C-alpha positions in Angstrom: 0.1 -25.0 -32.9 1.5 -27.9 -34.9 -0.8 -29.9 -37.1 -1.0 -33.3 -35.5 -2.7 -34.8 -38.5 0.4 -34.3 -40.6 1.8 -37.4 -42.2 5.1 -38.1 -40.5 6.6 -40.0 -43.5 8.3 -38.9 -46.7 8.7 -41.0 -49.8 12.2 -42.4 -50.0 14.1 -40.2 -52.6 17.5 -39.8 -54.3 18.1 -36.7 -52.1 17.4 -38.7 -48.9 19.6 -41.5 -50.2 22.5 -39.1 -51.1 22.1 -37.4 -47.7 22.3 -40.6 -45.8 25.4 -41.7 -47.6 27.1 -38.3 -47.1 26.3 -38.5 -43.4 27.8 -42.0 -42.9 24.7 -44.2 -42.9 26.1 -47.7 -43.4 22.9 -49.9 -43.2 19.2 -49.5 -43.8 16.5 -51.6 -42.2 13.3 -52.3 -44.0 10.1 -52.7 -41.9 6.8 -53.5 -43.3 4.0 -51.2 -42.0 0.5 -52.4 -41.5 -2.2 -50.9 -43.8 -5.6 -51.7 -45.0 -4.8 -50.2 -48.4 -4.0 -52.1 -51.6 -0.5 -50.6 -51.4 2.3 -52.1 -49.3 4.2 -49.6 -47.2 7.8 -50.2 -45.9 9.7 -47.9 -43.5 13.4 -47.4 -44.0 15.4 -47.0 -40.8 19.0 -45.8 -41.2 21.9 -47.4 -39.3 19.8 -50.1 -37.7 21.9 -53.2 -37.7 19.8 -55.5 -35.6 16.8 -57.0 -37.5 13.7 -58.1 -35.7 11.7 -61.0 -37.1 10.4 -60.4 -40.7 12.8 -57.4 -41.1 15.6 -57.1 -43.5 18.9 -55.1 -43.3 20.7 -53.8 -46.4 24.2 -52.2 -46.7 23.7 -48.6 -48.0 25.8 -49.4 -51.1 23.9 -52.5 -52.1 21.9 -52.6 -55.3 18.8 -53.5 -53.3 18.7 -50.1 -51.6 19.2 -48.3 -55.0 16.4 -50.4 -56.4 14.0 -48.9 -53.7 14.2 -45.6 -55.6 12.5 -47.2 -58.6 8.8 -46.4 -58.9 6.5 -49.2 -58.0 2.7 -49.2 -58.4 1.7 -51.1 -55.2 4.8 -50.6 -53.0 6.0 -47.4 -51.3 9.2 -47.0 -49.4 8.9 -44.4 -46.6 11.2 -42.6 -44.2 9.9 -41.2 -40.9 10.6 -37.5 -40.4 12.7 -38.2 -37.4 15.4 -39.6 -39.7 15.2 -36.4 -41.8 15.9 -33.7 -39.2 19.2 -32.8 -40.6 17.8 -32.1 -44.1 15.6 -29.1 -43.3 
């Protein structure tokens, strides 16, 4: 039986970034996740080209996406496991 309490998110990493680029991802959408913690969490969604209100789209080759890999104390950039299925 699968553990339903498992966190479905992974921290955005250079290996995810490299895999996305190799697999043709062109755009990344940044969505703020709600949290009661002192840390802000943002989900990265690959190949999402239509932003909703308060969301931002970045081209995969932009400096902004590369900057998301830099460590930050109060901000974490996450990727849901459904976007990582091809990596396992």
